[in-house]
N, C-alpha and C positions, 0 to 999 in steps of 0.2 A: 492440192496445190502443186506448183511446178518448179520448186526451187527458187525461193526469193533471194534477191541480191541487193546489195548496196553498191553502187558504182560511184567512185570518186573521179571527178573530172575537174581540172583547173582550166581557167580561161584568163586571158590577159586583162579583161575589164568587165564591168557590170553589164554593159550593153551586149557584148557577145555572150555572156553567161545567160542573160535573159532570152536572147534569140535561140540559143541551144535548148534551154529549158522549155520554152514555149513549143518548139518543134517536137521535142520528145513526148511531152504530155499530150499535145493535140493529135499526134500520130499514134497514141496509145502504146508507145514504146516504153513509157515510164508512167507510174501511177502518180508520182509526186517528185518534184525536184526542189530541194532546199538550196538557196543561194546564200553563201556566206561571203560578204564583200571584204576586201582588203585583208588578205592573208599575206604573209611574207614567205617567199620560197627561196631557199638557198640550195643550189644544185650545181653539178658539173655539166658543162655543155661545150663541146669542141675543145676539150682539154683545159678549160678555164672554169674557175669558181665564179658563179654568177649569183646575183640576188635580184629578185623582181617582186613587185607588188602584183598579186593575182587575185582572182575570185574563185572560190571553191564551190562546185556543184556537188550535192549529195543526192544521188539519183536512186529511187526505189523502183525496182523492176523485177523481172523473172528471168530464169535461165532461158526460157523459150524466146524471149525478146532480145537477149544479149547481143547476138551477132548483128541483127539489124540495127540495134542501138549503137553499137560500136561503129558500124559503117556510116550511120547518119551523123554521129559526132565528128568523125574524120572529115566528112563532106562539108560540114558547117564551120569547122574550126580553122583558124588562121595559122596555128602552129603546124610545122612539118611533122612533129612527133608529139601529139597531145598526150597528156596523162589521161589514161582510161584504165582504171584499176577496179576490178570486181571482187567483192567480198561476199561470201555466202552468209546468209542470216541463219545462225544456228538455232536461235530461239526468238520468240516474239509473241505478242498478244495474238492469239489465233484469229480474232476478228479483224485485226489490222493486216495480218498476212493474207487473209481471204480478200480483203479490200484491194491489196496490191494485185492479186491474181485477177479479180473481177474488173479492175481498171485498166488492164493491159491486154494486148492481143495475145491469144494463146492458140494452141494447136487446133482446137475445134473451130475457132473463127477462121483460121487459115484454110482449113479443109472446106468449110462452107463457102468461102469466097472463091476458091479455085474450082469447086464443083458446080458452080452456077446456082446453087440454092441459096436462100436467104435466111 
């Protein structure tokens, strides 16, 4: 396997969260995205304490996909500085971790697509 990650991303609403989740999964940058609606975020922005209702995406992916995933989230996201935080999975059910790997793009697929073989 190639270093499985959980990536946390917040979105301003459920519609944007679904658009991001669908893009990541359909492009095989994520094996699965859980969407947790209506979390409350309290944070500092431009020197002020703010509070917002947001939606949390919990993205399961691999280290090999992370850079492309980050770029894709930034392109789809309306925030100037979206929350994109990756956490390494230290342990997990081996079959589940294998499924994450099998469900995402990995190095062998990238080499196949760039070399012209199928």
